[in-house]
Backbone as JSON Lines, residues from 0, in Angstrom:
{"i":0,"aa":"M","n":[27.57,96.95,11.91],"ca":[28.55,96.46,10.97],"c":[29.26,97.61,10.26]}
{"i":1,"aa":"S","n":[28.48,98.6,9.86],"ca":[29.06,99.74,9.14],"c":[29.98,100.54,10.04]}
{"i":2,"aa":"D","n":[29.6,100.69,11.32],"ca":[30.44,101.44,12.25],"c":[31.76,100.72,12.49]}
{"i":3,"aa":"G","n":[31.72,99.41,12.59],"ca":[32.94,98.62,12.76],"c":[33.85,98.73,11.54]}
{"i":4,"aa":"M","n":[33.25,98.73,10.36],"ca":[34.02,98.85,9.12],"c":[34.65,100.23,9.03]}
{"i":5,"aa":"N","n":[33.91,101.26,9.36],"ca":[34.44,102.62,9.35],"c":[35.59,102.76,10.35]}
{"i":6,"aa":"R","n":[35.45,102.16,11.51],"ca":[36.5,102.24,12.52],"c":[37.74,101.5,12.04]}
{"i":7,"aa":"F","n":[37.55,100.34,11.4],"ca":[38.68,99.57,10.89],"c":[39.41,100.32,9.78]}
{"i":8,"aa":"L","n":[38.67,100.9,8.84],"ca":[39.27,101.59,7.7],"c":[39.73,103.01,8.05]}
{"i":9,"aa":"G","n":[39.14,103.6,9.08],"ca":[39.5,104.95,9.45],"c":[38.62,105.99,8.81]}
{"i":10,"aa":"D","n":[37.72,105.58,7.95],"ca":[36.8,106.47,7.26],"c":[35.78,105.6,6.56]}
{"i":11,"aa":"S","n":[34.87,106.22,5.8],"ca":[33.89,105.42,5.07],"c":[34.59,104.66,3.95]}
{"i":12,"aa":"P","n":[34.09,103.49,3.58],"ca":[34.75,102.69,2.53],"c":[34.93,103.43,1.21]}
{"i":13,"aa":"L","n":[33.96,104.23,0.82],"ca":[34.07,104.95,-0.44],"c":[35.19,105.99,-0.39]}
{"i":14,"aa":"R","n":[35.29,106.73,0.71],"ca":[36.36,107.73,0.84],"c":[37.73,107.07,0.89]}
{"i":15,"aa":"V","n":[37.82,105.93,1.58],"ca":[39.09,105.2,1.63],"c":[39.46,104.71,0.23]}
{"i":16,"aa":"L","n":[38.49,104.23,-0.52],"ca":[38.75,103.78,-1.89],"c":[39.27,104.91,-2.76]}
{"i":17,"aa":"V","n":[38.64,106.09,-2.65],"ca":[39.09,107.25,-3.43],"c":[40.51,107.65,-3.03]}
{"i":18,"aa":"K","n":[40.8,107.66,-1.73],"ca":[42.14,108.01,-1.27],"c":[43.17,107.01,-1.8]}
{"i":19,"aa":"L","n":[42.83,105.72,-1.74],"ca":[43.75,104.7,-2.24],"c":[44.0,104.84,-3.74]}
{"i":20,"aa":"I","n":[42.98,105.18,-4.49],"ca":[43.14,105.37,-5.93],"c":[44.06,106.56,-6.2]}
{"i":21,"aa":"V","n":[43.85,107.67,-5.5],"ca":[44.67,108.86,-5.72],"c":[46.13,108.59,-5.35]}
{"i":22,"aa":"V","n":[46.35,107.96,-4.2],"ca":[47.72,107.66,-3.79],"c":[48.37,106.66,-4.74]}
{"i":23,"aa":"S","n":[47.61,105.68,-5.22],"ca":[48.15,104.71,-6.18],"c":[48.57,105.38,-7.48]}
{"i":24,"aa":"I","n":[47.79,106.33,-7.94],"ca":[48.14,107.06,-9.16],"c":[49.42,107.87,-8.94]}
{"i":25,"aa":"L","n":[49.52,108.56,-7.8],"ca":[50.71,109.35,-7.52],"c":[51.96,108.48,-7.39]}
{"i":26,"aa":"V","n":[51.85,107.37,-6.68],"ca":[52.99,106.47,-6.52],"c":[53.37,105.86,-7.87]}
{"i":27,"aa":"G","n":[52.38,105.48,-8.65],"ca":[52.66,104.94,-9.98],"c":[53.34,105.96,-10.88]}
{"i":28,"aa":"F","n":[52.93,107.21,-10.78],"ca":[53.56,108.28,-11.57],"c":[55.02,108.46,-11.18]}
{"i":29,"aa":"V","n":[55.27,108.52,-9.87],"ca":[56.65,108.69,-9.39],"c":[57.51,107.5,-9.78]}
{"i":30,"aa":"M","n":[56.97,106.3,-9.63],"ca":[57.74,105.11,-10.0],"c":[58.05,105.1,-11.49]}
{"i":31,"aa":"R","n":[57.11,105.53,-12.3],"ca":[57.34,105.57,-13.74],"c":[58.4,106.62,-14.09]}
{"i":32,"aa":"M","n":[58.38,107.77,-13.38],"ca":[59.36,108.81,-13.64],"c":[60.77,108.33,-13.36]}
{"i":33,"aa":"F","n":[60.94,107.55,-12.28],"ca":[62.26,107.06,-11.92],"c":[62.6,105.73,-12.6]}
{"i":34,"aa":"G","n":[61.67,105.18,-13.33],"ca":[61.92,103.92,-14.02],"c":[61.95,102.73,-13.09]}
{"i":35,"aa":"W","n":[61.23,102.81,-11.98],"ca":[61.18,101.72,-11.01],"c":[59.99,100.83,-11.34]}
{"i":36,"aa":"Y","n":[60.17,99.55,-11.11],"ca":[59.1,98.58,-11.31],"c":[59.02,97.71,-10.06]}
{"i":37,"aa":"P","n":[57.87,97.13,-9.77],"ca":[57.74,96.29,-8.58],"c":[58.76,95.14,-8.56]}
{"i":38,"aa":"T","n":[59.09,94.6,-9.72],"ca":[60.08,93.52,-9.74],"c":[61.46,94.03,-9.34]}
{"i":39,"aa":"D","n":[61.76,95.29,-9.66],"ca":[63.04,95.87,-9.24],"c":[63.14,95.92,-7.72]}
{"i":40,"aa":"I","n":[62.04,96.31,-7.08],"ca":[62.03,96.37,-5.61],"c":[62.17,94.97,-5.03]}
{"i":41,"aa":"Y","n":[61.47,94.01,-5.61],"ca":[61.56,92.63,-5.14],"c":[62.99,92.11,-5.26]}
{"i":42,"aa":"F","n":[63.61,92.31,-6.42],"ca":[64.96,91.8,-6.62],"c":[65.99,92.56,-5.77]}
{"i":43,"aa":"A","n":[65.75,93.84,-5.5],"ca":[66.65,94.6,-4.64],"c":[66.62,94.04,-3.23]}
{"i":44,"aa":"V","n":[65.44,93.76,-2.71],"ca":[65.32,93.18,-1.37],"c":[65.92,91.78,-1.35]}
{"i":45,"aa":"R","n":[65.63,91.0,-2.37],"ca":[66.17,89.64,-2.46],"c":[67.69,89.65,-2.52]}
{"i":46,"aa":"N","n":[68.25,90.51,-3.35],"ca":[69.71,90.58,-3.46],"c":[70.35,91.08,-2.17]}
{"i":47,"aa":"F","n":[69.7,92.02,-1.5],"ca":[70.22,92.5,-0.22],"c":[70.28,91.37,0.79]}
{"i":48,"aa":"L","n":[69.21,90.59,0.88],"ca":[69.2,89.48,1.84],"c":[70.22,88.41,1.48]}
{"i":49,"aa":"L","n":[70.37,88.13,0.19],"ca":[71.39,87.15,-0.22],"c":[72.79,87.66,0.07]}
{"i":50,"aa":"D","n":[73.05,88.92,-0.23],"ca":[74.37,89.49,0.07],"c":[74.64,89.47,1.57]}
{"i":51,"aa":"L","n":[73.62,89.78,2.35],"ca":[73.76,89.74,3.8],"c":[74.09,88.32,4.27]}
{"i":52,"aa":"W","n":[73.43,87.35,3.69],"ca":[73.68,85.96,4.06],"c":[75.09,85.52,3.65]}
{"i":53,"aa":"Y","n":[75.5,85.89,2.44],"ca":[76.79,85.43,1.92],"c":[77.97,86.12,2.59]}
{"i":54,"aa":"T","n":[77.8,87.33,3.05],"ca":[78.91,88.03,3.69],"c":[79.03,87.68,5.16]}
{"i":55,"aa":"G","n":[78.2,86.77,5.64],"ca":[78.28,86.36,7.04],"c":[77.85,87.46,7.99]}
{"i":56,"aa":"F","n":[76.92,88.27,7.57],"ca":[76.38,89.35,8.38],"c":[77.43,90.41,8.71]}
{"i":57,"aa":"A","n":[78.46,90.51,7.89],"ca":[79.47,91.55,8.1],"c":[78.88,92.94,7.87]}
{"i":58,"aa":"A","n":[77.83,93.01,7.05],"ca":[77.2,94.31,6.79],"c":[76.58,94.89,8.06]}
{"i":59,"aa":"L","n":[76.15,94.04,8.98],"ca":[75.56,94.54,10.22],"c":[76.61,95.19,11.11]}
{"i":60,"aa":"G","n":[77.88,94.83,10.92],"ca":[78.95,95.46,11.67],"c":[79.06,96.93,11.36]}
{"i":61,"aa":"R","n":[78.76,97.3,10.12],"ca":[78.78,98.71,9.73],"c":[77.73,99.51,10.5]}
{"i":62,"aa":"V","n":[76.59,98.89,10.75],"ca":[75.53,99.56,11.52],"c":[76.03,99.85,12.93]}
{"i":63,"aa":"G","n":[76.76,98.91,13.51],"ca":[77.33,99.13,14.84],"c":[78.34,100.26,14.84]}
{"i":64,"aa":"D","n":[79.15,100.35,13.77],"ca":[80.09,101.46,13.65],"c":[79.36,102.8,13.59]}
{"i":65,"aa":"Y","n":[78.31,102.84,12.8],"ca":[77.53,104.08,12.69],"c":[76.89,104.42,14.04]}
{"i":66,"aa":"L","n":[76.43,103.41,14.74],"ca":[75.82,103.63,16.04],"c":[76.82,104.24,17.02]}
{"i":67,"aa":"L","n":[78.02,103.69,17.06],"ca":[79.03,104.22,17.98],"c":[79.47,105.63,17.59]}
{"i":68,"aa":"L","n":[79.65,105.87,16.31],"ca":[80.05,107.21,15.86],"c":[78.98,108.24,16.21]}
{"i":69,"aa":"G","n":[77.74,107.89,16.0],"ca":[76.65,108.82,16.32],"c":[76.49,109.02,17.81]}
{"i":70,"aa":"A","n":[76.69,107.94,18.57],"ca":[76.51,108.03,20.02],"c":[77.56,108.93,20.66]}
{"i":71,"aa":"V","n":[78.73,109.03,20.05],"ca":[79.77,109.91,20.59],"c":[79.3,111.35,20.62]}
{"i":72,"aa":"I","n":[78.45,111.73,19.68],"ca":[77.93,113.1,19.62],"c":[76.59,113.21,20.33]}
{"i":73,"aa":"V","n":[75.7,112.25,20.09],"ca":[74.32,112.37,20.56],"c":[74.21,112.24,22.07]}
{"i":74,"aa":"V","n":[74.88,111.26,22.66],"ca":[74.73,111.04,24.1],"c":[75.23,112.22,24.93]}
{"i":75,"aa":"P","n":[76.43,112.75,24.68],"ca":[76.83,113.94,25.46],"c":[75.92,115.14,25.23]}
{"i":76,"aa":"A","n":[75.46,115.33,24.01],"ca":[74.55,116.45,23.73],"c":[73.25,116.26,24.5]}
{"i":77,"aa":"F","n":[72.76,115.03,24.56],"ca":[71.53,114.74,25.31],"c":[71.72,115.03,26.78]}
{"i":78,"aa":"V","n":[72.83,114.58,27.35],"ca":[73.1,114.8,28.77],"c":[73.21,116.3,29.06]}
{"i":79,"aa":"I","n":[73.91,117.03,28.22],"ca":[74.06,118.48,28.42],"c":[72.7,119.17,28.35]}
{"i":80,"aa":"L","n":[71.89,118.82,27.38],"ca":[70.56,119.44,27.26],"c":[69.68,119.09,28.46]}
{"i":81,"aa":"R","n":[69.76,117.86,28.95],"ca":[68.97,117.48,30.12],"c":[69.41,118.25,31.36]}
{"i":82,"aa":"V","n":[70.73,118.43,31.52],"ca":[71.24,119.17,32.68],"c":[70.81,120.63,32.59]}
{"i":83,"aa":"L","n":[70.88,121.22,31.41],"ca":[70.49,122.63,31.26],"c":[68.99,122.81,31.48]}
{"i":84,"aa":"N","n":[68.18,121.86,31.06],"ca":[66.73,121.96,31.25],"c":[66.31,121.56,32.66]}
{"i":85,"aa":"F","n":[67.15,120.88,33.41],"ca":[66.81,120.45,34.75],"c":[66.67,121.62,35.71]}
{"i":86,"aa":"R","n":[67.4,122.66,35.47],"ca":[67.37,123.83,36.35],"c":[66.05,124.59,36.23]}
{"i":87,"aa":"R","n":[65.36,124.45,35.14],"ca":[64.12,125.21,34.92],"c":[62.97,124.63,35.62]}
């Protein structure tokens, strides 16, 4: 049972608990410094989804624009690098 629990958690339960406490303190400190609260994150996600719904998914069109703009540079660079490395 203990070996299965260690495998599931990735370490002993006590060490995982200590790591979670340390990370929670650090994240809480950073959130407090920026003035963020869990409700702010919830409402930001909620408002994003509502805006996405109300705009008829027009916001996803911007992602396609970014994809095409990036692909104009990335795809030729990828092909050139593959051709140059093919000779080796």
